[in-house]
C-alpha positions in Angstrom: 79.1 134.3 122.9 79.6 130.4 122.8 80.7 128.7 125.8 83.0 126.4 123.6 85.7 127.0 121.2 87.1 124.8 118.4 90.8 125.1 119.3 93.5 127.2 120.8 97.2 127.2 121.2 100.1 129.2 123.0 102.8 129.5 120.3 106.3 130.8 119.8 106.4 132.9 116.5 109.1 133.9 114.0 108.7 137.2 112.0 110.1 138.8 109.0 111.6 142.2 109.0 108.2 143.6 108.1 106.7 142.0 111.3 104.8 139.3 109.3 104.6 135.8 110.9 106.9 133.3 109.0 105.8 130.3 111.3 104.5 129.7 114.8 105.4 126.6 117.0 102.5 125.2 119.3 104.1 122.7 121.7 100.9 121.5 123.0 97.8 122.7 120.9 94.5 122.3 122.4 91.4 121.0 120.6 88.3 122.5 122.2 88.1 123.9 125.8 85.9 124.0 128.9 84.0 127.0 129.7 86.5 127.5 132.7 89.5 127.6 130.3 87.7 129.9 127.7 87.1 132.3 130.9 90.6 132.2 131.8 91.7 133.3 128.3 89.0 136.2 128.3 90.0 137.4 131.8 93.8 137.2 131.3 94.4 138.7 128.0 92.8 141.1 125.3 90.9 138.2 123.8 87.3 139.3 123.3 85.9 136.4 121.7 85.9 134.9 117.9 88.7 133.9 116.0 91.7 136.0 117.1 95.5 136.1 117.1 97.2 137.9 120.1 100.7 138.7 121.1 101.2 138.2 124.8 103.6 140.0 127.2 104.9 138.6 130.7 102.1 140.2 132.5 99.5 138.5 130.2 101.3 135.1 130.8 101.4 135.7 134.5 97.6 136.3 134.5 97.0 133.5 132.2 99.1 131.0 134.3 97.1 131.8 137.4 93.6 131.6 136.0 94.4 128.5 134.0 95.5 127.0 137.3 92.2 128.0 138.9 90.3 126.5 135.7 92.1 123.2 136.4 94.0 123.2 133.0 97.5 122.3 134.5 99.0 121.5 131.2 98.3 125.0 129.5 99.0 126.9 132.9 102.5 125.2 133.1 103.2 126.1 129.5 102.3 129.8 130.1 104.4 130.1 133.0 107.2 128.5 130.9 106.9 130.7 128.2 107.7 133.8 130.2 111.3 133.0 129.7 111.1 133.1 125.7 113.0 135.7 124.0 110.8 135.3 121.0 107.3 136.7 120.7 104.6 134.8 122.4 101.2 134.2 120.4 97.9 133.1 121.8 95.8 132.0 118.9 92.1 131.2 119.4 89.8 129.5 116.9 86.2 129.9 118.1 84.9 128.2 115.1 86.3 125.9 112.3 86.6 128.4 109.5 89.2 129.2 106.8 92.3 130.5 108.4 92.9 134.3 108.1 96.6 134.6 109.0 99.6 132.3 109.3 99.3 131.8 113.0 95.8 130.3 112.4 97.1 128.2 109.4 100.1 126.9 111.7 97.6 126.0 114.5 95.4 124.1 112.2 98.5 122.2 110.5 99.7 121.2 113.9 96.3 120.0 115.2 96.5 117.4 112.4 100.2 116.5 112.9 99.4 116.1 116.8 96.6 113.8 115.8 94.0 115.9 117.3 92.0 116.1 114.0 92.2 113.9 111.0 92.8 115.0 107.4 89.8 116.8 106.2 88.8 117.4 109.7 89.6 121.3 109.7 89.0 123.9 107.0 92.2 124.9 105.2 90.7 127.0 102.3 93.1 129.8 101.1 96.0 128.7 103.4 98.6 128.9 100.5 97.9 132.7 99.9 98.5 133.3 103.8 101.9 131.5 104.0 105.2 133.3 103.1 107.7 131.4 101.1 110.3 130.7 103.5 114.1 129.4 103.7 114.4 126.7 106.3 117.9 126.8 107.4 120.4 126.0 109.9 119.6 129.4 111.7 116.0 129.0 111.7 113.2 130.1 109.2 114.1 133.1 107.0 111.8 135.0 104.6 113.4 134.0 101.1 113.5 137.6 100.2 115.8 138.4 103.1 117.9 135.3 102.5 120.8 136.8 100.6 121.4 139.5 103.1 121.4 137.2 106.0 123.8 134.9 104.1 126.2 137.7 103.5 126.1 138.9 107.3 126.7 135.3 108.2 129.7 134.8 106.0 131.3 138.3 107.3 131.1 136.6 110.7 132.6 133.4 109.5 129.6 131.3 109.4 127.6 129.5 106.6 123.8 129.4 106.7 122.7 125.9 105.4 119.5 126.0 103.6 117.5 122.8 103.9 114.5 123.7 101.7 112.7 126.7 100.4 109.0 126.2 100.8 105.8 127.4 102.3 105.8 124.4 104.5 108.2 123.1 107.0 109.1 119.6 107.8 106.7 118.1 110.6 109.5 116.7 112.7 110.7 120.2 113.5 107.2 120.6 114.9 106.0 117.3 116.3 107.1 113.7 116.2 104.0 111.7 117.1 104.3 108.5 119.1 104.9 105.0 117.6 106.2 106.1 114.0 109.4 105.7 112.3 110.5 108.2 109.3 113.6 107.4 107.1 113.9 111.1 105.9 112.2 113.6 108.0 112.5 116.2 105.1 109.8 114.4 103.2 107.0 114.8 105.7 105.5 118.2 105.5 103.9 119.9 108.6 100.2 119.0 108.5 100.8 115.3 107.8 98.8 112.8 109.8 100.8 109.6 110.5 98.9 107.3 112.7 100.6 105.1 115.3 102.5 102.4 113.9 103.3 103.9 110.6 106.6 103.4 109.1 107.7 105.8 106.3 110.8 104.5 104.5 113.5 107.1 103.1 111.8 107.5 99.7 108.2 107.9 101.2 106.6 111.1 101.2 103.6 112.7 102.9 101.9 116.0 102.1 99.8 118.1 104.6 96.1 117.3 105.1 97.0 113.7 104.3 98.3 110.3 105.8 97.8 107.4 107.7 95.3 106.1 110.2 97.4 103.3 111.8 99.9 100.5 110.8 101.0 101.3 107.4 104.2 100.8 105.2 104.8 103.9 103.2 107.5 103.7 100.7 105.6 105.7 98.0 103.9 109.1 97.8 100.9 110.3 99.9 99.6 113.4 98.0 97.7 116.3 99.8 94.2 115.2 100.9 95.0 111.2 100.6 94.2 109.2 103.7 95.5 105.7 104.0 93.8 103.1 106.1 95.0 100.6 108.6 97.3 97.9 107.5 97.9 99.2 103.9 101.1 99.2 102.0 102.5 101.8 99.5 105.1 100.2 97.6 108.4 102.0 96.6 107.9 104.7 94.0 104.1 104.4 93.8 101.9 107.8 93.6 98.6 108.7 94.8 96.8 111.6 92.8 96.1 114.3 95.5 93.2 116.8 96.0 95.6 119.6 94.5 96.2 117.8 91.2 93.2 119.2 89.5 90.9 117.9 86.7 88.5 115.4 88.6 86.4 115.7 91.6 87.1 112.3 93.1 88.7 112.3 96.7 91.4 109.8 96.6 91.8 107.4 99.5 93.1 104.1 100.3 91.1 101.6 102.5 92.4 98.9 104.9 94.6 96.1 104.0 95.5 97.4 100.5 98.5 97.1 98.4 99.5 99.8 95.7 102.5 98.1 94.0 105.8 99.5 93.4 106.0 102.3 90.8 102.2 102.1 90.4 99.5 104.7 91.0 96.0 105.5 91.6 93.8 108.2 90.4 90.8 106.7 92.0 89.9 105.7 95.7 90.4 102.3 96.8 88.0 100.5 99.2 89.4 97.8 101.5 91.6 94.7 100.5 92.3 96.0 97.1 95.7 95.6 95.1 97.1 97.6 92.2 99.8 95.4 90.4 103.3 97.0 90.2 104.1 99.4 87.6 100.2 100.0 86.7 98.8 103.6 86.9 94.7 103.3 87.3 93.2 106.7 86.4 89.6 107.8 86.5 89.1 107.9 82.7 90.7 104.6 81.8 88.9 101.8 80.2 89.1 98.6 82.4 88.0 95.3 81.6 85.8 93.5 84.3 86.1 89.9 84.9 84.2 87.6 87.3 85.6 85.1 89.6 85.8 82.6 86.9 87.9 85.0 84.6 85.0 85.6 82.2 84.7 89.0 80.8 81.7 91.1 82.2 81.9 94.4 81.0 84.1 97.3 80.1 84.0 100.3 82.6 85.8 103.6 83.4 88.1 103.8 86.5 85.9 106.3 88.3 83.1 103.6 88.2 85.2 101.3 90.4 86.5 104.3 92.8 86.1 103.2 96.6 84.9 99.6 95.9 86.6 96.9 98.0 88.0 93.5 97.2 89.5 94.4 93.8 92.8 93.4 92.0 93.8 95.6 89.3 96.4 94.2 86.7 97.5 94.7 83.1 97.0 91.6 80.9 100.6 90.7 79.8 99.4 89.4 76.4 96.9 92.2 75.3 98.1 95.0 77.3 94.5 95.7 78.6 94.0 96.9 82.0 91.8 94.4 84.0 90.1 94.2 87.2 89.2 91.2 89.0 88.2 89.9 92.5 91.1 90.1 94.9 91.3 86.9 96.6 94.3 87.6 98.7 94.5 90.3 101.3 97.9 91.6 102.3 99.3 91.3 105.8 102.0 93.7 107.1 104.8 92.4 109.1 103.3 93.0 112.5 106.8 92.8 114.4 108.1 95.7 112.1 105.4 98.1 113.3 105.0 96.8 116.9 108.3 98.3 117.9 107.7 102.0 116.4 
C-alpha cells in the first residue's frame, strides 16, 4: 500500500429514503496526508486502503480523534471530536488515488476540493460524475430527493409549514458549502459547487460560474463561466457575455481566458484567449468562423478560422461596421481592473 493518499474528508451526509447519498458536506477537506495521518485512518476505522467511503459511529470518531492527535493532525482531530455530536450520518471518504468518482460522497469531496481552492479546475478527475448525483430539490428544509418532494411538501403543509424550493438540480450552490476568502458574489444561486473563485474575484448579480471552472485571481465577472473554463488574473467578463464550455459539444478546443483580457458585454467566445486579448461587445467568436487578419498598419494579411487563433495573445476581435466582417488586429491597449474594487473583498 502507498504511504500517501490523494485526498480525504470527514463529512456530514444526507440520504434519501432508499439510503442513497444526496449530498455530503466536508467542512475541511484535506488534500493529501502524511503517513502518520494515513496510519490513524487505518487504525481507527474499517478503512483498509484504496478509494473508500465509510460511515463512522461514535466509537470510530473517538479512536480517530485520539490517533489523529498522536499523528499531529490537530485540525482533523478536533473535527472528529466535534462531529460526535452530529445527529446526521458521518462519512469518512478517502481517495487514495485521483480516479473517476464511484459514488456521490467521492464526487462531493472532489467538488469541494475545487471550491476550497485545494485543486484548480481540471486538477481532479470528474468523469462520470453526472450519473452518480441524484436530482435534488434544494429547499428551506435541506436537500430532498425530487421524487420524494411532493410527499414532503404535503406533510409540511399539514403541519402548517411551507417548504420553499430554491432550485432543482444535481448541483447545489457553492456558498452553502464554502465561501472562500477574498471574494464577493452578488447572487449566490448562480455559483455552483465545484466552482473555483480566486481571491480578489467579484461576481456581479448576473454573473455565473459552473463547476470545474472559475477564476485564478482578481477578476470581474458579469458574464457566464461555463464548465471547464478558467479565467486568468486581471480579466473582465462583461455583462451578458458567454464562454463556450467543455460540455457544449462539437469541438475539442478547451476554452480558457488568459490574463488581462476583456470579453465585452453580450459577446462570447468559442475559442481560447491568450493574455491581453479583447473581444468587442456583442461579437461572438467561434472556432469555425472566418476572420480577416490585419497587421499593425491595418493591412489585410490573411483570412483564417477562429480555431487558428485560439490561445494566442495580444489580439483584438472586432466586427467591421462597414462590411460586417469579423476582423482580428493587434491589441494595443491592455485592460486594467479597478484595484480598489478588488482589494477590499
